[in-house]
Structure formats: structure tokens, C-alpha cells
C-alpha positions as CSV (number, residue, x, y, z in Angstrom):
1,M,-60.3,-6.5,-21.3
2,K,-56.4,-6.9,-21.1
3,G,-56.2,-3.6,-22.9
4,T,-58.8,-2.0,-20.6
5,L,-57.3,-3.0,-17.1
6,G,-54.0,-1.7,-18.7
7,L,-55.4,1.8,-19.7
8,M,-57.0,2.0,-15.9
9,C,-53.6,1.7,-14.5
10,L,-52.3,3.7,-16.4
11,A,-54.8,6.6,-15.5
12,L,-54.4,5.6,-11.8
13,V,-50.8,6.2,-12.0
14,L,-50.8,9.5,-13.7
15,A,-53.4,10.5,-11.0
16,I,-51.0,10.2,-8.5
17,P,-49.4,13.2,-7.3
18,T,-45.6,13.7,-7.1
19,R,-43.2,15.5,-5.2
20,S,-39.6,15.9,-6.2
21,L,-37.3,14.1,-4.5
22,S,-36.0,17.6,-2.8
23,G,-39.7,18.0,-1.4
24,D,-40.4,21.2,-3.3
25,A,-41.5,20.8,-6.7
26,G,-39.9,23.6,-8.1
27,Q,-36.7,23.1,-7.5
28,A,-34.0,20.6,-9.3
29,P,-33.2,18.2,-7.1
30,N,-30.0,18.0,-5.0
31,A,-27.0,17.0,-6.8
32,L,-25.5,14.1,-5.9
33,P,-21.9,14.3,-4.2
34,T,-18.8,13.7,-6.0
35,E,-17.0,10.7,-5.3
36,I,-13.8,11.5,-3.2
37,E,-10.8,11.6,-5.1
38,V,-8.1,9.2,-4.1
39,E,-4.3,9.7,-4.8
40,S,-2.6,6.7,-5.8
41,I,1.4,5.9,-5.5
42,T,3.6,3.0,-6.3
43,V,6.8,2.6,-5.1
44,E,8.6,-0.6,-6.6
45,I,11.2,-2.3,-4.7
46,R,14.2,-3.8,-7.0
47,G,17.4,-4.5,-6.5
48,R,17.2,-3.6,-2.5
49,M,16.1,-0.2,-3.3
50,F,12.4,1.9,-2.9
51,I,12.3,3.4,-6.2
52,P,11.4,6.2,-6.4
53,N,13.3,6.8,-2.8
54,H,11.2,10.4,-2.6
55,V,7.2,10.4,-2.6
56,L,5.3,13.2,-2.0
57,L,2.2,13.0,-0.2
58,H,-0.9,15.6,0.5
59,H,-2.1,16.0,3.8
60,D,-6.1,14.5,4.5
61,Q,-6.0,13.6,1.2
62,K,-7.2,9.7,1.0
63,T,-4.3,7.9,-0.2
64,V,-3.5,4.0,-1.5
65,L,0.0,3.2,-1.4
66,R,1.4,0.2,-3.4
67,F,5.0,-1.9,-2.9
68,F,5.5,-4.3,-5.5
69,N,8.6,-6.8,-4.4
70,H,10.2,-7.3,-7.6
71,D,13.6,-9.1,-5.7
72,T,13.4,-12.6,-5.2
73,E,14.1,-11.8,-1.4
74,L,11.7,-10.7,1.4
75,H,11.6,-7.1,1.9
76,T,10.0,-5.0,4.8
77,V,8.5,-1.9,4.8
78,V,8.7,0.2,8.4
79,A,7.8,3.3,8.5
80,K,6.0,4.0,11.9
81,E,6.3,7.8,12.8
82,L,4.7,7.9,9.2
83,F,1.4,5.3,10.1
84,F,1.6,6.4,14.1
85,G,-2.2,6.4,15.1
86,V,-3.2,6.8,11.7
87,N,-6.5,4.7,11.2
88,L,-5.7,2.7,7.8
89,N,-6.3,-0.7,6.1
90,V,-3.5,-2.7,4.8
91,G,-3.8,-5.3,1.8
92,G,-2.0,-7.5,-0.1
93,N,0.4,-10.7,0.5
94,G,2.6,-9.7,3.2
95,A,2.5,-10.2,6.9
96,S,1.8,-6.9,8.9
97,E,2.6,-6.6,12.4
98,F,0.8,-4.3,14.7
99,G,1.6,-2.7,18.0
100,P,0.2,-0.6,20.3
101,D,1.2,2.6,18.4
102,G,-0.5,0.9,15.2
103,L,1.4,-0.5,12.0
104,K,5.0,-1.5,13.1
105,R,6.2,-2.8,9.9
106,V,5.1,-5.3,6.8
107,I,7.1,-8.3,5.6
108,I,6.6,-8.4,1.9
109,P,7.2,-11.8,-0.3
110,P,9.2,-12.4,-3.7
111,E,7.1,-10.5,-6.2
112,G,4.7,-9.6,-3.8
113,L,2.3,-6.8,-2.8
114,L,1.7,-4.2,0.1
115,E,-1.2,-2.1,-0.6
116,I,-1.8,1.1,2.1
117,Q,-4.9,2.8,2.5
118,F,-5.0,5.8,5.1
119,T,-5.4,9.7,4.6
120,P,-2.0,11.2,6.1
121,A,-2.7,13.0,9.3
122,R,0.6,15.0,10.0
123,T,2.7,16.8,7.8
124,G,6.3,16.3,7.4
125,T,9.1,14.3,6.3
126,F,8.5,10.7,7.1
127,S,12.1,8.2,6.2
128,Y,11.0,4.8,5.7
129,L,13.2,1.1,5.5
130,C,13.3,-2.0,5.0
131,D,15.1,-3.5,7.9
132,M,16.1,-7.4,6.8
133,P,19.9,-7.5,7.6
134,G,22.3,-6.1,5.1
135,H,19.9,-4.8,2.9
136,D,20.4,-0.9,3.7
137,M,17.1,0.1,2.4
138,Q,15.9,3.7,3.0
139,A,13.2,6.2,1.6
140,V,11.7,9.7,1.8
141,I,7.8,10.1,2.4
142,V,6.7,13.7,2.4
143,V,3.3,14.8,3.4
144,E,2.3,18.6,2.4
């Protein structure tokens, strides 16, 4: 009995007409979209320096920009012009400060991480700095 019931179900499934995913049985289904490539850049903070101190990003390229603070003191990342009016996601264990124009600065604790996901909307040369008193740390991000 089980065998007969199984054969009947199989015959029923095989008898149902099928269509391709694209709606046209004569064409191959459309290829799935490829993943968007993400540019990943890491800046290390050591000895009151941004390393590297010159970073190249690409216009309209989805980017993850990471800052690792290896020092035993607080540091900040202030890049107002680069992030002005840009849609971004900020992660890590730093303290983000936002204003009416967007991200103002992020305070990164010792051994801390800042991760910013965004797509650079403008080309140009953008300086950024640590504004902690006495740190005198500056670097540049170029967007081509």
C-alpha cells in the first residue's frame, strides 16, 4: 500500500507542468546579482600617530573605515568635511557625537575600535585629526 501511494504521488508531481523562474521555458534563468564589493581600510593609532597618515578611497564605492586605538589613552577622530551630510553607520566601542550636519567626532577608548560604513559622496582631499589636548595628530583621506 505504501509503495502504491508513493508511486501515485510521484506520477502526480511529474504530470504537473512547470515554468522556469524567468517565465520563459526557452531561456536560462537570469543570473543572480553579484555582491557589491566593499573597500576595507584600516588605520592604526599608535604613539599619537595615525598609521597610515594618507588613505585613498574611491568615490561611490561602499567603504568600511576602521580605526584601532593601540595607545593607552583616549583619542578622537574628527573628519567633519568627509562625513558632512553623508549617510553612514558607526560601530565599535567609541562614543560618537553627532550634530545637525552629521558625525562630528568619535572618542575611541584605549585598545578601542571605531568602524564607519559609508559611501564617499564627494571627491577631494579631506583632513582629519585627533582633537584631544596636546595630541597634535593629523592625517588625510583622499577620495578619487
